DRENBA-792358 format. One record per residue (C-alpha): x negated, z negated, y negated; residue number from 1. Coordinates in Angstrom, 3 decimals. Example, Ala and Ser with C-alpha at 12.3 -4.5 7.8 and 13.67 -1.06 7.14 Angstrom:
BEGIN
@px = -12.300; pz = -7.800; py = 4.500; k = 1 .
@px = -13.670; pz = -7.140; py = 1.060; k = 2 .
//
This chain:
BEGIN
@px = 0.000; pz = 0.000; py = 0.000; k = 1 .
@px = -1.290; pz = 0.932; py = -3.429; k = 2 .
@px = -1.571; pz = -2.227; py = -5.494; k = 3 .
@px = -3.020; pz = -0.736; py = -8.649; k = 4 .
@px = -1.167; pz = -1.213; py = -11.902; k = 5 .
@px = -1.020; pz = 1.765; py = -14.219; k = 6 .
@px = -0.563; pz = 0.548; py = -17.782; k = 7 .
@px = -0.605; pz = 2.941; py = -20.693; k = 8 .
@px = -3.565; pz = 2.476; py = -23.097; k = 9 .
@px = -2.901; pz = -0.308; py = -25.560; k = 10 .
@px = -2.095; pz = 0.890; py = -29.041; k = 11 .
@px = -3.051; pz = -0.883; py = -32.227; k = 12 .
@px = -0.849; pz = -3.878; py = -33.075; k = 13 .
@px = 1.067; pz = -3.528; py = -29.808; k = 14 .
@px = 1.766; pz = -6.518; py = -27.622; k = 15 .
@px = 0.627; pz = -6.635; py = -24.013; k = 16 .
@px = 3.954; pz = -8.328; py = -23.314; k = 17 .
@px = 5.734; pz = -5.030; py = -24.055; k = 18 .
@px = 3.584; pz = -3.216; py = -21.501; k = 19 .
@px = 4.104; pz = -5.937; py = -18.931; k = 20 .
@px = 7.853; pz = -5.792; py = -19.314; k = 21 .
@px = 7.802; pz = -2.003; py = -19.146; k = 22 .
@px = 5.724; pz = -1.996; py = -15.961; k = 23 .
@px = 7.834; pz = -4.667; py = -14.290; k = 24 .
@px = 11.169; pz = -3.564; py = -15.735; k = 25 .
@px = 12.693; pz = -3.613; py = -12.256; k = 26 .
@px = 11.890; pz = -7.297; py = -11.844; k = 27 .
@px = 13.085; pz = -8.836; py = -15.100; k = 28 .
@px = 16.651; pz = -10.032; py = -14.861; k = 29 .
@px = 16.694; pz = -9.584; py = -11.080; k = 30 .
@px = 17.837; pz = -12.470; py = -8.965; k = 31 .
@px = 15.505; pz = -13.608; py = -6.170; k = 32 .
@px = 18.073; pz = -12.408; py = -3.628; k = 33 .
@px = 17.693; pz = -8.879; py = -4.946; k = 34 .
@px = 13.896; pz = -8.956; py = -4.992; k = 35 .
@px = 12.432; pz = -6.628; py = -2.392; k = 36 .
@px = 9.089; pz = -6.837; py = -0.643; k = 37 .
@px = 7.940; pz = -3.699; py = -2.417; k = 38 .
@px = 8.281; pz = -5.598; py = -5.722; k = 39 .
@px = 6.551; pz = -8.813; py = -4.669; k = 40 .
@px = 3.052; pz = -7.317; py = -4.357; k = 41 .
@px = 2.953; pz = -6.787; py = -8.131; k = 42 .
@px = 2.430; pz = -10.504; py = -8.642; k = 43 .
@px = -0.810; pz = -10.269; py = -6.635; k = 44 .
@px = -2.153; pz = -7.485; py = -8.835; k = 45 .
@px = -1.099; pz = -8.944; py = -12.162; k = 46 .
@px = -3.725; pz = -11.723; py = -12.161; k = 47 .
@px = -6.577; pz = -9.226; py = -11.741; k = 48 .
@px = -5.055; pz = -7.069; py = -14.454; k = 49 .
@px = -4.888; pz = -10.006; py = -16.887; k = 50 .
@px = -8.515; pz = -10.885; py = -16.099; k = 51 .
@px = -9.688; pz = -7.389; py = -16.941; k = 52 .
@px = -7.489; pz = -7.079; py = -20.031; k = 53 .
@px = -8.381; pz = -10.399; py = -21.646; k = 54 .
@px = -12.029; pz = -9.333; py = -21.958; k = 55 .
@px = -11.201; pz = -6.515; py = -24.371; k = 56 .
@px = -7.936; pz = -7.675; py = -25.925; k = 57 .
@px = -6.747; pz = -10.993; py = -27.258; k = 58 .
@px = -3.614; pz = -11.903; py = -25.278; k = 59 .
@px = -0.895; pz = -13.757; py = -27.129; k = 60 .
@px = 1.166; pz = -16.652; py = -25.815; k = 61 .
@px = 4.064; pz = -14.267; py = -25.147; k = 62 .
@px = 1.761; pz = -12.051; py = -23.061; k = 63 .
@px = 0.738; pz = -14.929; py = -20.807; k = 64 .
@px = 4.327; pz = -16.107; py = -20.453; k = 65 .
@px = 5.458; pz = -12.577; py = -19.532; k = 66 .
@px = 2.823; pz = -12.506; py = -16.796; k = 67 .
@px = 3.956; pz = -15.946; py = -15.598; k = 68 .
@px = 7.560; pz = -14.729; py = -15.550; k = 69 .
@px = 6.622; pz = -11.924; py = -13.145; k = 70 .
@px = 5.004; pz = -14.462; py = -10.813; k = 71 .
@px = 8.076; pz = -16.696; py = -11.087; k = 72 .
@px = 10.521; pz = -13.906; py = -10.239; k = 73 .
@px = 8.349; pz = -12.718; py = -7.354; k = 74 .
@px = 8.098; pz = -16.316; py = -6.020; k = 75 .
@px = 4.290; pz = -16.339; py = -6.182; k = 76 .
@px = 3.268; pz = -19.833; py = -7.355; k = 77 .
@px = -0.408; pz = -19.370; py = -6.435; k = 78 .
@px = -0.717; pz = -16.477; py = -8.853; k = 79 .
@px = 1.101; pz = -18.539; py = -11.486; k = 80 .
@px = -1.414; pz = -21.376; py = -10.967; k = 81 .
@px = -4.258; pz = -18.868; py = -11.419; k = 82 .
@px = -2.756; pz = -17.736; py = -14.712; k = 83 .
@px = -2.448; pz = -21.329; py = -15.924; k = 84 .
@px = -6.114; pz = -21.920; py = -15.073; k = 85 .
@px = -7.060; pz = -18.793; py = -17.020; k = 86 .
@px = -5.040; pz = -20.052; py = -19.978; k = 87 .
@px = -6.942; pz = -23.332; py = -19.929; k = 88 .
@px = -10.217; pz = -21.393; py = -19.709; k = 89 .
@px = -9.175; pz = -19.476; py = -22.825; k = 90 .
@px = -8.350; pz = -22.853; py = -24.433; k = 91 .
@px = -4.735; pz = -21.865; py = -24.867; k = 92 .
@px = -2.046; pz = -24.571; py = -24.827; k = 93 .
@px = -0.001; pz = -24.588; py = -21.624; k = 94 .
@px = 3.375; pz = -25.497; py = -23.027; k = 95 .
@px = 6.629; pz = -26.535; py = -21.455; k = 96 .
@px = 7.802; pz = -22.961; py = -20.902; k = 97 .
@px = 4.670; pz = -22.128; py = -18.902; k = 98 .
@px = 5.222; pz = -25.136; py = -16.646; k = 99 .
@px = 8.912; pz = -24.312; py = -16.294; k = 100 .
@px = 7.971; pz = -20.844; py = -15.032; k = 101 .
@px = 5.492; pz = -22.422; py = -12.599; k = 102 .
@px = 8.190; pz = -24.804; py = -11.370; k = 103 .
@px = 10.532; pz = -21.836; py = -11.049; k = 104 .
@px = 8.011; pz = -20.079; py = -8.798; k = 105 .
@px = 7.748; pz = -23.168; py = -6.579; k = 106 .
@px = 11.560; pz = -23.466; py = -6.557; k = 107 .
@px = 11.984; pz = -19.885; py = -5.351; k = 108 .
@px = 9.324; pz = -20.541; py = -2.724; k = 109 .
@px = 11.052; pz = -23.752; py = -1.659; k = 110 .
@px = 7.872; pz = -25.852; py = -2.023; k = 111 .
@px = 9.133; pz = -29.248; py = -3.184; k = 112 .
@px = 5.810; pz = -31.076; py = -2.764; k = 113 .
@px = 3.834; pz = -28.782; py = -5.067; k = 114 .
@px = 6.737; pz = -28.641; py = -7.512; k = 115 .
@px = 6.647; pz = -32.419; py = -7.879; k = 116 .
@px = 2.861; pz = -32.294; py = -8.429; k = 117 .
@px = 3.283; pz = -29.644; py = -11.118; k = 118 .
@px = 5.966; pz = -31.807; py = -12.726; k = 119 .
@px = 3.600; pz = -34.786; py = -12.718; k = 120 .
@px = 0.838; pz = -32.682; py = -14.338; k = 121 .
@px = 3.329; pz = -31.632; py = -16.964; k = 122 .
@px = 4.254; pz = -35.239; py = -17.704; k = 123 .
@px = 0.556; pz = -36.199; py = -17.834; k = 124 .
@px = 0.085; pz = -33.696; py = -20.661; k = 125 .
@px = 2.834; pz = -35.396; py = -22.650; k = 126 .
@px = 5.328; pz = -32.549; py = -22.250; k = 127 .
@px = 8.928; pz = -33.744; py = -22.103; k = 128 .
@px = 11.167; pz = -31.971; py = -19.553; k = 129 .
@px = 14.196; pz = -30.013; py = -20.649; k = 130 .
@px = 17.213; pz = -28.674; py = -18.799; k = 131 .
@px = 15.274; pz = -25.790; py = -17.202; k = 132 .
@px = 12.656; pz = -28.242; py = -15.964; k = 133 .
@px = 15.254; pz = -30.398; py = -14.231; k = 134 .
@px = 16.980; pz = -27.323; py = -12.788; k = 135 .
@px = 13.758; pz = -25.925; py = -11.314; k = 136 .
@px = 12.774; pz = -29.283; py = -9.802; k = 137 .
@px = 16.211; pz = -29.717; py = -8.228; k = 138 .
@px = 16.164; pz = -26.198; py = -6.811; k = 139 .
@px = 12.703; pz = -26.779; py = -5.310; k = 140 .
@px = 13.941; pz = -29.892; py = -3.512; k = 141 .
@px = 17.202; pz = -28.337; py = -2.334; k = 142 .
@px = 15.587; pz = -25.095; py = -1.142; k = 143 .
@px = 12.805; pz = -26.798; py = 0.796; k = 144 .
@px = 12.900; pz = -25.716; py = 4.430; k = 145 .
@px = 13.185; pz = -28.526; py = 6.998; k = 146 .
@px = 10.117; pz = -28.997; py = 9.175; k = 147 .
@px = 10.574; pz = -28.561; py = 12.911; k = 148 .
@px = 7.463; pz = -30.707; py = 13.548; k = 149 .
@px = 8.871; pz = -33.734; py = 11.758; k = 150 .
@px = 10.125; pz = -36.645; py = 13.889; k = 151 .
@px = 13.224; pz = -36.689; py = 11.667; k = 152 .
@px = 16.040; pz = -34.415; py = 12.783; k = 153 .
@px = 16.762; pz = -31.268; py = 10.806; k = 154 .
@px = 20.175; pz = -32.577; py = 9.808; k = 155 .
@px = 18.657; pz = -35.827; py = 8.534; k = 156 .
@px = 16.042; pz = -33.870; py = 6.554; k = 157 .
@px = 18.790; pz = -31.861; py = 4.863; k = 158 .
@px = 20.696; pz = -35.045; py = 4.035; k = 159 .
@px = 17.532; pz = -36.606; py = 2.606; k = 160 .
@px = 16.954; pz = -33.518; py = 0.468; k = 161 .
@px = 20.523; pz = -33.766; py = -0.783; k = 162 .
@px = 20.074; pz = -37.464; py = -1.644; k = 163 .
@px = 16.857; pz = -36.648; py = -3.513; k = 164 .
@px = 18.636; pz = -33.866; py = -5.368; k = 165 .
@px = 21.446; pz = -36.219; py = -6.354; k = 166 .
@px = 18.955; pz = -38.782; py = -7.699; k = 167 .
@px = 17.224; pz = -36.027; py = -9.684; k = 168 .
@px = 20.608; pz = -34.958; py = -11.042; k = 169 .
@px = 21.458; pz = -38.498; py = -12.145; k = 170 .
@px = 18.042; pz = -38.928; py = -13.795; k = 171 .
@px = 18.300; pz = -35.546; py = -15.522; k = 172 .
@px = 21.771; pz = -36.244; py = -16.903; k = 173 .
@px = 20.730; pz = -39.698; py = -18.054; k = 174 .
@px = 17.635; pz = -38.234; py = -19.727; k = 175 .
@px = 19.677; pz = -35.633; py = -21.569; k = 176 .
@px = 22.266; pz = -38.163; py = -22.755; k = 177 .
@px = 19.604; pz = -40.663; py = -23.824; k = 178 .
@px = 17.525; pz = -38.118; py = -25.730; k = 179 .
@px = 20.450; pz = -36.318; py = -27.351; k = 180 .
@px = 22.838; pz = -39.225; py = -27.925; k = 181 .
@px = 24.858; pz = -38.771; py = -31.047; k = 182 .
@px = 24.017; pz = -35.051; py = -31.380; k = 183 .
@px = 25.591; pz = -31.818; py = -30.271; k = 184 .
@px = 22.940; pz = -29.762; py = -28.502; k = 185 .
@px = 22.586; pz = -26.774; py = -26.225; k = 186 .
@px = 21.658; pz = -29.135; py = -23.392; k = 187 .
@px = 25.161; pz = -30.596; py = -23.447; k = 188 .
@px = 26.706; pz = -27.143; py = -23.427; k = 189 .
@px = 24.627; pz = -26.124; py = -20.397; k = 190 .
@px = 24.798; pz = -29.460; py = -18.602; k = 191 .
@px = 27.353; pz = -28.190; py = -16.003; k = 192 .
@px = 24.556; pz = -25.983; py = -14.622; k = 193 .
@px = 22.909; pz = -29.121; py = -13.235; k = 194 .
@px = 26.076; pz = -30.107; py = -11.382; k = 195 .
@px = 26.768; pz = -26.599; py = -10.060; k = 196 .
@px = 23.174; pz = -26.357; py = -8.775; k = 197 .
@px = 23.631; pz = -29.449; py = -6.636; k = 198 .
@px = 27.173; pz = -28.495; py = -5.601; k = 199 .
@px = 25.969; pz = -25.108; py = -4.352; k = 200 .
@px = 23.733; pz = -26.889; py = -1.839; k = 201 .
@px = 26.518; pz = -29.078; py = -0.500; k = 202 .
@px = 26.957; pz = -28.732; py = 3.225; k = 203 .
@px = 29.942; pz = -31.065; py = 3.496; k = 204 .
@px = 32.951; pz = -31.587; py = 1.291; k = 205 .
@px = 32.241; pz = -35.333; py = 1.207; k = 206 .
@px = 29.035; pz = -34.567; py = -0.718; k = 207 .
@px = 31.065; pz = -33.018; py = -3.512; k = 208 .
@px = 32.963; pz = -36.213; py = -4.388; k = 209 .
@px = 30.042; pz = -38.238; py = -5.873; k = 210 .
@px = 28.942; pz = -35.253; py = -7.957; k = 211 .
@px = 32.421; pz = -34.841; py = -9.430; k = 212 .
@px = 32.610; pz = -38.596; py = -10.051; k = 213 .
@px = 29.301; pz = -38.456; py = -11.912; k = 214 .
@px = 30.634; pz = -35.578; py = -14.007; k = 215 .
@px = 33.716; pz = -37.605; py = -14.854; k = 216 .
@px = 31.687; pz = -40.700; py = -15.769; k = 217 .
@px = 29.522; pz = -38.625; py = -18.133; k = 218 .
@px = 32.598; pz = -36.921; py = -19.608; k = 219 .
@px = 31.230; pz = -33.522; py = -18.666; k = 220 .
@px = 34.040; pz = -31.009; py = -18.322; k = 221 .
@px = 33.739; pz = -28.463; py = -15.532; k = 222 .
@px = 33.284; pz = -24.870; py = -16.643; k = 223 .
@px = 33.843; pz = -21.620; py = -14.767; k = 224 .
@px = 30.431; pz = -21.918; py = -13.055; k = 225 .
@px = 31.323; pz = -25.272; py = -11.519; k = 226 .
@px = 34.703; pz = -23.981; py = -10.365; k = 227 .
@px = 33.073; pz = -20.888; py = -8.860; k = 228 .
@px = 30.753; pz = -23.142; py = -6.872; k = 229 .
@px = 33.670; pz = -25.217; py = -5.617; k = 230 .
@px = 35.534; pz = -22.024; py = -4.698; k = 231 .
@px = 32.559; pz = -20.852; py = -2.633; k = 232 .
@px = 32.558; pz = -24.155; py = -0.752; k = 233 .
@px = 36.278; pz = -23.871; py = -0.047; k = 234 .
@px = 35.841; pz = -20.223; py = 0.975; k = 235 .
@px = 33.086; pz = -21.097; py = 3.433; k = 236 .
@px = 35.435; pz = -23.653; py = 4.985; k = 237 .
@px = 38.070; pz = -20.944; py = 5.383; k = 238 .
@px = 40.593; pz = -22.959; py = 3.368; k = 239 .
@px = 42.816; pz = -20.709; py = 1.272; k = 240 .
@px = 44.897; pz = -23.737; py = 0.250; k = 241 .
@px = 41.878; pz = -25.360; py = -1.426; k = 242 .
@px = 41.026; pz = -22.057; py = -3.149; k = 243 .
@px = 44.581; pz = -21.767; py = -4.495; k = 244 .
@px = 44.508; pz = -25.377; py = -5.695; k = 245 .
@px = 41.232; pz = -24.806; py = -7.567; k = 246 .
@px = 42.561; pz = -21.581; py = -9.075; k = 247 .
@px = 45.677; pz = -23.369; py = -10.298; k = 248 .
@px = 43.543; pz = -26.140; py = -11.766; k = 249 .
@px = 41.516; pz = -23.540; py = -13.686; k = 250 .
@px = 44.752; pz = -22.197; py = -15.151; k = 251 .
@px = 45.926; pz = -25.675; py = -16.178; k = 252 .
@px = 42.620; pz = -26.275; py = -17.993; k = 253 .
@px = 42.693; pz = -22.797; py = -19.612; k = 254 .
@px = 39.451; pz = -21.713; py = -17.922; k = 255 .
@px = 39.325; pz = -17.931; py = -17.722; k = 256 .
@px = 38.124; pz = -16.600; py = -14.359; k = 257 .
@px = 35.256; pz = -14.114; py = -14.277; k = 258 .
@px = 34.196; pz = -11.489; py = -11.773; k = 259 .
@px = 32.412; pz = -14.128; py = -9.658; k = 260 .
@px = 35.656; pz = -16.114; py = -9.391; k = 261 .
@px = 37.622; pz = -13.133; py = -8.126; k = 262 .
@px = 34.834; pz = -11.997; py = -5.804; k = 263 .
@px = 34.790; pz = -15.458; py = -4.224; k = 264 .
@px = 38.565; pz = -15.350; py = -3.768; k = 265 .
@px = 38.322; pz = -11.911; py = -2.126; k = 266 .
@px = 35.643; pz = -13.300; py = 0.210; k = 267 .
@px = 37.890; pz = -16.240; py = 1.040; k = 268 .
@px = 40.632; pz = -13.845; py = 2.190; k = 269 .
@px = 38.028; pz = -11.803; py = 4.059; k = 270 .
@px = 36.904; pz = -14.890; py = 5.988; k = 271 .
@px = 40.435; pz = -15.350; py = 7.363; k = 272 .
@px = 41.021; pz = -11.588; py = 7.897; k = 273 .
@px = 43.719; pz = -11.465; py = 5.223; k = 274 .
@px = 43.239; pz = -7.960; py = 3.833; k = 275 .
@px = 46.550; pz = -7.986; py = 1.958; k = 276 .
@px = 45.516; pz = -11.157; py = 0.154; k = 277 .
@px = 42.202; pz = -9.528; py = -0.780; k = 278 .
@px = 44.026; pz = -6.549; py = -2.289; k = 279 .
@px = 46.345; pz = -8.938; py = -4.152; k = 280 .
@px = 43.269; pz = -10.507; py = -5.789; k = 281 .
@px = 42.108; pz = -7.041; py = -6.884; k = 282 .
@px = 45.506; pz = -6.461; py = -8.519; k = 283 .
@px = 45.189; pz = -9.825; py = -10.274; k = 284 .
@px = 41.794; pz = -8.713; py = -11.596; k = 285 .
@px = 43.442; pz = -5.675; py = -13.149; k = 286 .
@px = 46.067; pz = -7.855; py = -14.822; k = 287 .
@px = 43.306; pz = -10.074; py = -16.234; k = 288 .
@px = 41.273; pz = -7.038; py = -17.401; k = 289 .
@px = 38.275; pz = -8.025; py = -15.243; k = 290 .
@px = 36.444; pz = -5.076; py = -13.698; k = 291 .
@px = 35.310; pz = -5.531; py = -10.071; k = 292 .
@px = 31.637; pz = -5.106; py = -9.263; k = 293 .
@px = 29.995; pz = -3.764; py = -6.123; k = 294 .
@px = 30.169; pz = -7.167; py = -4.393; k = 295 .
@px = 33.916; pz = -7.427; py = -5.071; k = 296 .
@px = 34.638; pz = -3.989; py = -3.637; k = 297 .
@px = 32.332; pz = -4.591; py = -0.656; k = 298 .
@px = 34.145; pz = -7.850; py = 0.154; k = 299 .
@px = 37.523; pz = -6.099; py = -0.090; k = 300 .
@px = 36.343; pz = -3.279; py = 2.189; k = 301 .
@px = 35.031; pz = -5.859; py = 4.663; k = 302 .
@px = 38.395; pz = -7.650; py = 4.606; k = 303 .
@px = 40.193; pz = -4.397; py = 5.458; k = 304 .
@px = 37.574; pz = -3.525; py = 8.083; k = 305 .
@px = 38.408; pz = -6.703; py = 9.993; k = 306 .
@px = 41.775; pz = -5.204; py = 10.908; k = 307 .
@px = 40.849; pz = -1.920; py = 12.640; k = 308 .
@px = 44.194; pz = -1.708; py = 14.465; k = 309 .
@px = 46.167; pz = -1.704; py = 11.199; k = 310 .
@px = 46.421; pz = 1.831; py = 9.802; k = 311 .
@px = 47.307; pz = 0.548; py = 6.338; k = 312 .
@px = 44.147; pz = -1.589; py = 6.274; k = 313 .
@px = 42.051; pz = 1.391; py = 7.390; k = 314 .
@px = 43.557; pz = 3.554; py = 4.641; k = 315 .
@px = 42.942; pz = 0.812; py = 2.078; k = 316 .
@px = 39.289; pz = 0.528; py = 3.159; k = 317 .
@px = 38.890; pz = 4.293; py = 2.789; k = 318 .
@px = 40.448; pz = 4.285; py = -0.693; k = 319 .
@px = 38.298; pz = 1.372; py = -1.854; k = 320 .
@px = 35.109; pz = 2.983; py = -0.569; k = 321 .
@px = 35.927; pz = 6.242; py = -2.374; k = 322 .
@px = 36.608; pz = 4.304; py = -5.573; k = 323 .
@px = 33.256; pz = 2.538; py = -5.187; k = 324 .
@px = 31.440; pz = 5.864; py = -4.724; k = 325 .
@px = 33.088; pz = 7.285; py = -7.829; k = 326 .
@px = 31.832; pz = 4.247; py = -9.760; k = 327 .
@px = 28.329; pz = 4.756; py = -8.405; k = 328 .
@px = 28.383; pz = 1.559; py = -6.301; k = 329 .
@px = 26.452; pz = 1.992; py = -3.064; k = 330 .
@px = 26.452; pz = -1.527; py = -1.665; k = 331 .
@px = 24.826; pz = -1.942; py = 1.744; k = 332 .
@px = 27.580; pz = -4.405; py = 2.673; k = 333 .
@px = 30.204; pz = -1.749; py = 2.051; k = 334 .
@px = 28.426; pz = 0.804; py = 4.261; k = 335 .
@px = 28.049; pz = -1.771; py = 7.035; k = 336 .
@px = 31.730; pz = -2.730; py = 6.802; k = 337 .
@px = 32.826; pz = 0.902; py = 6.975; k = 338 .
@px = 30.568; pz = 1.624; py = 9.931; k = 339 .
@px = 31.748; pz = -1.468; py = 11.820; k = 340 .
@px = 35.351; pz = -0.399; py = 11.158; k = 341 .
@px = 34.804; pz = 3.069; py = 12.642; k = 342 .
@px = 32.865; pz = 1.642; py = 15.592; k = 343 .
@px = 35.769; pz = -0.712; py = 16.343; k = 344 .
@px = 38.148; pz = 2.259; py = 16.230; k = 345 .
@px = 35.674; pz = 4.416; py = 18.219; k = 346 .
@px = 36.021; pz = 7.112; py = 15.569; k = 347 .
@px = 32.809; pz = 9.165; py = 15.830; k = 348 .
@px = 33.863; pz = 11.712; py = 13.211; k = 349 .
@px = 34.478; pz = 9.015; py = 10.595; k = 350 .
@px = 31.139; pz = 7.349; py = 11.447; k = 351 .
@px = 29.334; pz = 10.669; py = 10.952; k = 352 .
@px = 31.141; pz = 11.070; py = 7.630; k = 353 .
@px = 29.762; pz = 7.679; py = 6.513; k = 354 .
@px = 26.217; pz = 8.798; py = 7.335; k = 355 .
@px = 26.735; pz = 12.056; py = 5.424; k = 356 .
@px = 28.065; pz = 10.147; py = 2.408; k = 357 .
@px = 24.996; pz = 7.907; py = 2.489; k = 358 .
@px = 22.702; pz = 10.928; py = 2.636; k = 359 .
@px = 24.564; pz = 12.711; py = -0.169; k = 360 .
@px = 24.238; pz = 9.612; py = -2.363; k = 361 .
@px = 20.545; pz = 9.185; py = -1.411; k = 362 .
@px = 21.157; pz = 5.753; py = 0.120; k = 363 .
@px = 18.842; pz = 4.208; py = 2.679; k = 364 .
@px = 20.314; pz = 3.735; py = 6.120; k = 365 .
@px = 19.681; pz = 0.119; py = 6.997; k = 366 .
@px = 18.772; pz = -0.846; py = 10.530; k = 367 .
@px = 22.072; pz = -2.631; py = 11.117; k = 368 .
@px = 24.073; pz = 0.439; py = 10.030; k = 369 .
@px = 21.886; pz = 2.708; py = 12.178; k = 370 .
@px = 22.311; pz = 0.347; py = 15.152; k = 371 .
@px = 26.099; pz = 0.411; py = 14.787; k = 372 .
@px = 26.075; pz = 4.196; py = 14.602; k = 373 .
@px = 23.855; pz = 4.453; py = 17.680; k = 374 .
@px = 26.077; pz = 2.052; py = 19.640; k = 375 .
@px = 28.985; pz = 4.437; py = 19.039; k = 376 .
@px = 27.339; pz = 7.845; py = 19.373; k = 377 .
@px = 24.258; pz = 7.045; py = 21.468; k = 378 .
@px = 21.922; pz = 8.802; py = 18.995; k = 379 .
@px = 20.124; pz = 7.953; py = 15.786; k = 380 .
@px = 21.587; pz = 9.280; py = 12.505; k = 381 .
@px = 20.612; pz = 12.924; py = 11.970; k = 382 .
@px = 18.149; pz = 14.188; py = 9.369; k = 383 .
@px = 16.633; pz = 10.772; py = 8.790; k = 384 .
@px = 13.090; pz = 9.799; py = 9.689; k = 385 .
@px = 12.169; pz = 6.275; py = 10.800; k = 386 .
@px = 10.544; pz = 5.775; py = 7.378; k = 387 .
@px = 13.987; pz = 5.852; py = 5.807; k = 388 .
@px = 15.052; pz = 2.823; py = 7.849; k = 389 .
@px = 14.393; pz = -0.470; py = 6.210; k = 390 .
@px = 15.382; pz = -4.047; py = 6.886; k = 391 .
//
């Protein structure tokens, strides 16, 4: 793999940060779930590039932070540590934002031990944590993978991680309220993010109760993000009644649902094979003037695909997939749902049509889609080389 970085020659009075963001435009704003392996190698090369560039050009604080942001998004904390060491060598101040990006890299990696050490180094330098600091530290603890070699059971390790996360949440909220008492600040406005972060890691509904009680004691009103997290928990439990109750509560508190809310509701109906309910949610989106995204349409197609014996569901899945293609949405989940639907119906012609649509839209055929197609037809998809298959 070619790991060289081609940056255009620096012009006078131009910031290196601009060139970094241009080179890594595909990474900025991308969630870690959407980060592909072909993107992650860039974090390895960026440290060498900064070393060679700093000899001939004076890098600003924004330049270093842009480089750290690439390492954070790519979940490469070692490269972020190297950049911090280079900053200290250049006698540049390593501020709170730089440490927050380092903590973010450890959080995406799920390395709680090193994240705590970085947090301690930050405190030793007299830097006070902010909301992003607390969020990154909580995420590092909650995303830490249980060790199979530990004498403690995996379930107990997860419960311990949850307890640690709850203590961090309580300390973070107390710190924010103590530091900002008597003032209206952005931290208060974004405080529900702390609660939703911990709620998203809840494995049992009983773990939700103390978090909601803490919110109530701190007079923190739940926003749409918190409700979306609770809806995801109810959806994973397959409880449409709980989803309806939460949706009604949002209406009583005049909280407008967003596309994530509706997508979660569609997924809830998908989990119980209720394709008519999923379509009803799509109609409600239209009434609320909320446009569905690729995940919404993919979940609706999957809901219809779970009923291969129902001709109306099959027709609905076909209509939704055509609407998604017209919008330019080529979600891998949608292709997999369509292929599984045609395999269940043993419809070889429709399965071949899916492959042709993928080829016409220049979409990669994932291994799971290719495996479904082969299970039905006995052959690999035509006109595709093994290089086009990817995990």
